[in-house]
C-alpha positions as a LaTeX table, in Angstrom:
\begin{tabular}{lrrr}
\hline
Residue & $x$ (\AA) & $y$ (\AA) & $z$ (\AA) \\
\hline
Met1 & 20.32 & $-18.88$ & 21.55 \\
Gly2 & 18.38 & $-21.00$ & 19.03 \\
Arg3 & 14.68 & $-20.37$ & 18.63 \\
Leu4 & 13.75 & $-23.91$ & 19.73 \\
Ala5 & 16.00 & $-23.75$ & 22.79 \\
Leu6 & 14.60 & $-20.35$ & 23.73 \\
Ser7 & 11.02 & $-21.53$ & 23.32 \\
Phe8 & 11.73 & $-24.54$ & 25.52 \\
Lys9 & 13.31 & $-22.37$ & 28.22 \\
Leu10 & 10.32 & $-20.01$ & 28.30 \\
Phe11 & 7.91 & $-22.94$ & 28.40 \\
Ser12 & 9.89 & $-24.63$ & 31.19 \\
Ala13 & 10.02 & $-21.44$ & 33.26 \\
Ser14 & 6.26 & $-20.96$ & 32.96 \\
Leu15 & 5.73 & $-24.61$ & 33.86 \\
Arg16 & 7.81 & $-24.24$ & 37.03 \\
Val17 & 5.54 & $-21.43$ & 38.18 \\
Leu18 & 2.47 & $-23.53$ & 37.43 \\
Arg19 & 3.84 & $-26.51$ & 39.35 \\
Ala20 & 4.37 & $-24.31$ & 42.39 \\
His21 & 0.91 & $-22.70$ & 42.09 \\
Lys22 & $-1.44$ & $-25.28$ & 40.60 \\
Gly23 & $-4.48$ & $-23.30$ & 41.74 \\
Leu24 & $-3.92$ & $-20.90$ & 38.84 \\
Thr25 & $-5.54$ & $-23.49$ & 36.57 \\
Trp26 & $-8.90$ & $-22.74$ & 38.19 \\
Phe27 & $-9.25$ & $-19.52$ & 36.23 \\
Pro28 & $-9.42$ & $-21.16$ & 32.76 \\
Val29 & $-11.74$ & $-23.83$ & 34.20 \\
Leu30 & $-14.10$ & $-21.20$ & 35.57 \\
Ala31 & $-13.89$ & $-19.33$ & 32.26 \\
Gly32 & $-14.97$ & $-22.47$ & 30.42 \\
Ile33 & $-17.91$ & $-23.07$ & 32.75 \\
Ala34 & $-19.00$ & $-19.44$ & 32.54 \\
Gly35 & $-18.65$ & $-19.57$ & 28.75 \\
Leu36 & $-21.00$ & $-22.53$ & 28.54 \\
Leu37 & $-23.56$ & $-20.76$ & 30.71 \\
Val38 & $-23.34$ & $-17.64$ & 28.55 \\
Ala39 & $-23.74$ & $-19.70$ & 25.38 \\
Gly40 & $-26.83$ & $-21.37$ & 26.78 \\
Ala41 & $-28.30$ & $-18.07$ & 27.95 \\
Phe42 & $-27.87$ & $-16.29$ & 24.60 \\
Leu43 & $-27.88$ & $-18.91$ & 21.87 \\
Thr44 & $-31.00$ & $-20.74$ & 23.03 \\
Pro45 & $-33.30$ & $-17.70$ & 22.73 \\
Ala46 & $-31.49$ & $-16.67$ & 19.52 \\
Phe47 & $-32.31$ & $-20.05$ & 18.02 \\
Phe48 & $-35.98$ & $-19.83$ & 18.93 \\
Thr49 & $-36.16$ & $-16.22$ & 17.75 \\
Ala50 & $-34.86$ & $-17.24$ & 14.33 \\
His51 & $-36.79$ & $-20.48$ & 13.87 \\
Val52 & $-39.86$ & $-20.53$ & 16.06 \\
Gln53 & $-41.12$ & $-16.96$ & 15.91 \\
Thr54 & $-40.51$ & $-16.47$ & 12.21 \\
Gly55 & $-41.16$ & $-20.03$ & 11.11 \\
Asn56 & $-38.08$ & $-20.05$ & 8.88 \\
Ala57 & $-34.30$ & $-19.90$ & 9.07 \\
Gln58 & $-34.02$ & $-16.17$ & 8.36 \\
Pro59 & $-32.59$ & $-14.30$ & 11.39 \\
Thr60 & $-34.63$ & $-11.43$ & 12.77 \\
Val61 & $-33.40$ & $-8.16$ & 14.28 \\
Gly62 & $-33.85$ & $-9.75$ & 17.70 \\
Thr63 & $-31.63$ & $-12.63$ & 16.68 \\
Trp64 & $-28.86$ & $-10.30$ & 15.52 \\
Val65 & $-29.07$ & $-8.34$ & 18.78 \\
Leu66 & $-28.79$ & $-11.53$ & 20.81 \\
Leu67 & $-25.85$ & $-12.75$ & 18.74 \\
Ala68 & $-24.05$ & $-9.41$ & 19.07 \\
Ala69 & $-24.61$ & $-9.44$ & 22.83 \\
Phe70 & $-23.38$ & $-13.02$ & 22.97 \\
Tyr71 & $-20.23$ & $-12.07$ & 21.07 \\
Val72 & $-19.37$ & $-9.24$ & 23.49 \\
Val73 & $-20.32$ & $-11.12$ & 26.67 \\
Ser74 & $-18.33$ & $-14.18$ & 25.58 \\
Ala75 & $-15.29$ & $-11.98$ & 24.99 \\
Phe76 & $-15.84$ & $-10.35$ & 28.39 \\
Val77 & $-15.96$ & $-13.73$ & 30.16 \\
Thr78 & $-12.68$ & $-14.82$ & 28.59 \\
Ile79 & $-11.00$ & $-11.49$ & 29.32 \\
Phe80 & $-12.35$ & $-11.31$ & 32.89 \\
Phe81 & $-10.90$ & $-14.67$ & 33.93 \\
Asn82 & $-7.63$ & $-14.05$ & 32.07 \\
Ala83 & $-7.33$ & $-10.76$ & 33.97 \\
Ala84 & $-7.97$ & $-12.59$ & 37.24 \\
Leu85 & $-5.28$ & $-15.13$ & 36.31 \\
Ile86 & $-2.76$ & $-12.39$ & 35.52 \\
Ser87 & $-3.39$ & $-10.64$ & 38.85 \\
Gln88 & $-2.51$ & $-13.84$ & 40.71 \\
Ala89 & 0.32 & $-14.89$ & 38.39 \\
Asp90 & 1.93 & $-11.57$ & 39.29 \\
Ile91 & 1.75 & $-12.49$ & 42.98 \\
Ala92 & 3.29 & $-15.88$ & 42.22 \\
Leu93 & 6.14 & $-14.26$ & 40.27 \\
Arg94 & 7.04 & $-11.65$ & 42.89 \\
Gly95 & 8.73 & $-14.15$ & 45.16 \\
Asp96 & 7.82 & $-12.22$ & 48.32 \\
Gly97 & 5.84 & $-15.00$ & 49.95 \\
Gly98 & 2.47 & $-13.94$ & 48.62 \\
Ile99 & 0.00 & $-16.76$ & 47.94 \\
Pro100 & $-2.24$ & $-16.53$ & 44.86 \\
Gly101 & $-5.91$ & $-17.22$ & 45.44 \\
Val102 & $-8.96$ & $-17.73$ & 43.25 \\
Gly103 & $-11.09$ & $-15.39$ & 45.35 \\
Ala104 & $-8.43$ & $-12.68$ & 45.31 \\
Gly105 & $-8.12$ & $-12.96$ & 41.54 \\
Leu106 & $-11.86$ & $-12.70$ & 40.96 \\
Ala107 & $-12.02$ & $-9.71$ & 43.30 \\
Ala108 & $-9.16$ & $-7.98$ & 41.47 \\
Ala109 & $-10.85$ & $-8.51$ & 38.10 \\
Ser110 & $-14.21$ & $-7.38$ & 39.50 \\
Arg111 & $-12.70$ & $-4.05$ & 40.54 \\
Arg112 & $-11.65$ & $-3.47$ & 36.93 \\
Trp113 & $-14.80$ & $-4.83$ & 35.23 \\
Pro114 & $-15.81$ & $-1.59$ & 33.41 \\
Val115 & $-12.41$ & $-1.41$ & 31.69 \\
Leu116 & $-12.45$ & $-5.14$ & 30.98 \\
Leu117 & $-15.91$ & $-4.80$ & 29.43 \\
Gly118 & $-14.64$ & $-1.96$ & 27.26 \\
Trp119 & $-11.70$ & $-4.06$ & 26.13 \\
Ala120 & $-14.08$ & $-6.94$ & 25.39 \\
Gly121 & $-16.09$ & $-4.61$ & 23.15 \\
Val122 & $-12.94$ & $-3.58$ & 21.29 \\
Thr123 & $-11.66$ & $-7.12$ & 20.78 \\
Ala124 & $-15.10$ & $-8.37$ & 19.71 \\
Thr125 & $-15.37$ & $-5.56$ & 17.18 \\
Val126 & $-11.91$ & $-6.24$ & 15.75 \\
Ser127 & $-12.71$ & $-9.96$ & 15.47 \\
Leu128 & $-16.00$ & $-9.21$ & 13.72 \\
Val129 & $-14.32$ & $-6.85$ & 11.23 \\
Leu130 & $-11.64$ & $-9.43$ & 10.44 \\
Arg131 & $-14.25$ & $-12.13$ & 9.95 \\
Thr132 & $-16.22$ & $-9.85$ & 7.65 \\
Leu133 & $-13.08$ & $-9.26$ & 5.57 \\
Glu134 & $-12.64$ & $-13.01$ & 5.19 \\
Glu135 & $-16.22$ & $-13.48$ & 4.02 \\
Arg136 & $-16.30$ & $-10.50$ & 1.66 \\
Leu137 & $-12.87$ & $-10.81$ & 0.03 \\
Gly138 & $-12.45$ & $-14.58$ & $-0.08$ \\
Phe139 & $-8.87$ & $-15.86$ & $-0.25$ \\
Leu140 & $-7.40$ & $-12.33$ & $-0.26$ \\
Gly141 & $-9.52$ & $-11.49$ & 2.77 \\
Gln142 & $-8.15$ & $-14.52$ & 4.60 \\
Ile143 & $-4.58$ & $-13.38$ & 3.97 \\
Val144 & $-5.29$ & $-9.80$ & 5.04 \\
Ser145 & $-7.26$ & $-10.97$ & 8.08 \\
Ser146 & $-4.47$ & $-13.31$ & 9.16 \\
Leu147 & $-1.77$ & $-10.66$ & 8.88 \\
Val148 & $-3.80$ & $-7.93$ & 10.56 \\
Gly149 & $-4.98$ & $-10.35$ & 13.24 \\
Leu150 & $-1.42$ & $-11.42$ & 14.00 \\
Ala151 & $-0.23$ & $-7.80$ & 14.24 \\
Trp152 & $-3.17$ & $-6.98$ & 16.52 \\
Arg153 & $-2.47$ & $-9.91$ & 18.86 \\
Leu154 & 1.23 & $-9.10$ & 19.11 \\
Thr155 & 0.86 & $-5.38$ & 19.75 \\
Thr156 & $-1.97$ & $-5.81$ & 22.28 \\
Phe157 & $-0.52$ & $-8.83$ & 24.06 \\
Leu158 & 0.31 & $-6.80$ & 27.18 \\
Val159 & $-2.95$ & $-4.84$ & 27.42 \\
Leu160 & $-4.42$ & $-7.02$ & 30.18 \\
Pro161 & $-1.33$ & $-6.92$ & 32.44 \\
Ile162 & $-1.22$ & $-3.14$ & 31.95 \\
Val163 & $-4.92$ & $-2.78$ & 32.78 \\
Met164 & $-4.65$ & $-5.00$ & 35.87 \\
Leu165 & $-1.23$ & $-4.03$ & 37.21 \\
Glu166 & $-1.02$ & $-0.37$ & 36.20 \\
Gly167 & $-4.71$ & 0.51 & 36.46 \\
Ala168 & $-4.79$ & 1.87 & 32.90 \\
Gly169 & $-7.91$ & 2.32 & 30.78 \\
Val170 & $-8.49$ & 0.72 & 27.39 \\
Arg171 & $-7.03$ & 3.52 & 25.29 \\
Asp172 & $-3.96$ & 4.04 & 27.47 \\
Gly173 & $-3.54$ & 0.29 & 27.81 \\
Val174 & $-3.35$ & $-0.18$ & 24.05 \\
Lys175 & $-0.90$ & 2.71 & 23.66 \\
Arg176 & 1.28 & 1.37 & 26.45 \\
Ser177 & 1.21 & $-2.16$ & 25.04 \\
Val178 & 2.32 & $-0.93$ & 21.62 \\
Glu179 & 5.06 & 1.12 & 23.29 \\
Leu180 & 6.39 & $-1.87$ & 25.23 \\
Phe181 & 6.20 & $-4.05$ & 22.13 \\
Arg182 & 8.32 & $-1.63$ & 20.13 \\
Arg183 & 10.75 & $-0.98$ & 22.95 \\
Thr184 & 11.58 & $-4.43$ & 24.16 \\
Trp185 & 10.53 & $-7.48$ & 22.25 \\
Gly186 & 10.02 & $-6.51$ & 18.66 \\
Glu187 & 9.18 & $-9.41$ & 16.42 \\
Asn188 & 10.40 & $-12.23$ & 18.62 \\
Val189 & 7.44 & $-14.17$ & 20.04 \\
Ala190 & 9.28 & $-17.32$ & 21.02 \\
Gly191 & 7.40 & $-17.75$ & 24.28 \\
Asn192 & 3.98 & $-17.75$ & 22.66 \\
Ala193 & 5.23 & $-19.95$ & 19.85 \\
Gly194 & 6.77 & $-22.41$ & 22.28 \\
Ile195 & 3.68 & $-22.74$ & 24.45 \\
Gly196 & 1.43 & $-22.94$ & 21.40 \\
Val197 & 3.50 & $-25.70$ & 19.80 \\
Val198 & 3.55 & $-27.70$ & 23.03 \\
Gly199 & $-0.23$ & $-27.38$ & 23.29 \\
Phe200 & $-0.70$ & $-28.49$ & 19.68 \\
Leu201 & 1.59 & $-31.50$ & 20.10 \\
Leu202 & $-0.10$ & $-32.57$ & 23.35 \\
Ser203 & $-3.52$ & $-32.36$ & 21.69 \\
Leu204 & $-2.27$ & $-34.28$ & 18.66 \\
Val205 & $-0.74$ & $-37.03$ & 20.77 \\
Gly206 & $-3.90$ & $-37.32$ & 22.85 \\
Tyr207 & $-6.11$ & $-37.69$ & 19.79 \\
Ala208 & $-3.72$ & $-40.20$ & 18.24 \\
Val209 & $-3.66$ & $-42.34$ & 21.40 \\
Phe210 & $-7.36$ & $-42.27$ & 22.26 \\
Leu211 & $-8.76$ & $-42.51$ & 18.73 \\
Gly212 & $-6.17$ & $-45.09$ & 17.75 \\
Ala213 & $-7.11$ & $-47.18$ & 20.79 \\
Gly214 & $-10.79$ & $-46.85$ & 19.94 \\
Phe215 & $-10.40$ & $-48.13$ & 16.40 \\
Leu216 & $-7.99$ & $-50.89$ & 17.41 \\
Leu217 & $-10.23$ & $-52.20$ & 20.17 \\
Gly218 & $-13.31$ & $-51.94$ & 17.97 \\
Gly219 & $-16.93$ & $-51.64$ & 18.94 \\
Thr220 & $-19.20$ & $-48.62$ & 18.62 \\
Ala221 & $-19.38$ & $-48.03$ & 22.38 \\
Thr222 & $-15.59$ & $-48.18$ & 22.71 \\
Val223 & $-15.11$ & $-45.68$ & 19.89 \\
Phe224 & $-17.55$ & $-43.25$ & 21.49 \\
Val225 & $-15.81$ & $-43.59$ & 24.85 \\
Cys226 & $-12.41$ & $-42.94$ & 23.27 \\
Val227 & $-13.75$ & $-39.93$ & 21.36 \\
Gly228 & $-15.11$ & $-38.59$ & 24.65 \\
Leu229 & $-11.75$ & $-39.12$ & 26.34 \\
Ala230 & $-10.01$ & $-37.32$ & 23.46 \\
Ile231 & $-12.34$ & $-34.34$ & 23.87 \\
Val232 & $-11.72$ & $-34.25$ & 27.63 \\
Trp233 & $-7.97$ & $-34.44$ & 26.97 \\
Thr234 & $-8.23$ & $-31.48$ & 24.57 \\
Leu235 & $-10.06$ & $-29.44$ & 27.21 \\
Leu236 & $-7.38$ & $-30.26$ & 29.78 \\
Val237 & $-4.66$ & $-29.20$ & 27.35 \\
Ala238 & $-6.54$ & $-25.94$ & 26.71 \\
Val239 & $-6.62$ & $-25.22$ & 30.46 \\
Phe240 & $-2.91$ & $-26.03$ & 30.70 \\
Val241 & $-1.92$ & $-23.82$ & 27.75 \\
Thr242 & $-4.14$ & $-20.91$ & 28.83 \\
Thr243 & $-2.61$ & $-20.93$ & 32.32 \\
Leu244 & 0.94 & $-21.06$ & 31.00 \\
Thr245 & 0.20 & $-18.22$ & 28.59 \\
Gly246 & $-1.12$ & $-16.04$ & 31.43 \\
Ile247 & 2.01 & $-16.72$ & 33.49 \\
Tyr248 & 4.31 & $-15.96$ & 30.58 \\
Gln249 & 2.31 & $-12.83$ & 29.69 \\
Thr250 & 2.76 & $-11.52$ & 33.23 \\
Ala251 & 6.47 & $-12.33$ & 33.33 \\
Leu252 & 7.00 & $-10.61$ & 29.99 \\
Tyr253 & 5.14 & $-7.54$ & 31.22 \\
Arg254 & 7.35 & $-7.27$ & 34.31 \\
Tyr255 & 10.45 & $-7.44$ & 32.15 \\
Ala256 & 9.13 & $-5.02$ & 29.53 \\
Ala257 & 7.77 & $-2.47$ & 32.02 \\
Asp258 & 10.23 & $-2.71$ & 34.91 \\
Gly259 & 13.28 & $-4.48$ & 33.51 \\
Val260 & 12.77 & $-7.16$ & 36.16 \\
Val261 & 13.19 & $-10.83$ & 35.33 \\
Pro262 & 11.16 & $-13.03$ & 37.73 \\
Gly263 & 13.20 & $-15.67$ & 39.53 \\
Glu264 & 11.70 & $-18.62$ & 37.68 \\
Phe265 & 12.78 & $-17.02$ & 34.39 \\
Ala266 & 16.35 & $-16.30$ & 35.55 \\
Ser267 & 17.75 & $-18.93$ & 33.18 \\
Val268 & 16.26 & $-17.06$ & 30.20 \\
Asp269 & 18.21 & $-14.19$ & 28.63 \\
Phe270 & 15.27 & $-11.83$ & 28.07 \\
Ala271 & 17.54 & $-9.20$ & 26.57 \\
Asp272 & 18.50 & $-11.70$ & 23.88 \\
Ala273 & 15.03 & $-13.17$ & 23.58 \\
Phe274 & 13.36 & $-9.83$ & 22.96 \\
Arg275 & 15.82 & $-7.58$ & 21.24 \\
Thr276 & 14.88 & $-3.97$ & 20.80 \\
Arg277 & 13.72 & $-3.27$ & 17.27 \\
\hline
\end{tabular}
């Protein structure tokens, strides 16, 4: 099966699940709202700590503490709602008549919050180290950071499903994710690539249409309105892509861990899509 055809099949299968359970999109929406609240709660005092109390732009110890806390809490918010999404995507994929619910997903993630917070600390630390490499080593650092970051994302892609559906801790979750990666899907990441490309193309088309219309119609007010519509479109695409990714992530976990292909993915040859290395 060609890579493009495989990517399209995985995208289509995830989309079928989303069409049947549109409520799953609430989790990325809630994550975005919570993220904005967290940003306001941490960045506002960090700004005043750096500029008002010191009278200059040099960050103080308090500013660094607030920024570090913001980094971890922001990661936790994203991970928390993704975990809630995965818990309900699993119900949607079982095909036993279960109905996913926002409340049930939040409750499931809440029961696992200590582990999710630990995983947020790990991911935030890894991101900070990679960013430091980029800043310290310049172009070489960017290359190293990109390669290491890609390897990290691939090998830890199934950590959240393992934490939520197996009840594993952070350390065991990472080990198990690496094990499943090596055992079943190796280097083939067609599903992620397919969903990512679709998201990029949708965003690109939206910007082209709205911004193009703004400049063609003319007028400052019209341009601002079109720019606003383009931003809203981008946010909607982000919600769409995040939801599809959570569904695909859960389906891949079920295949990797149990050898079970959910019904909506029956048209996809997972054995061919994710050959053992």
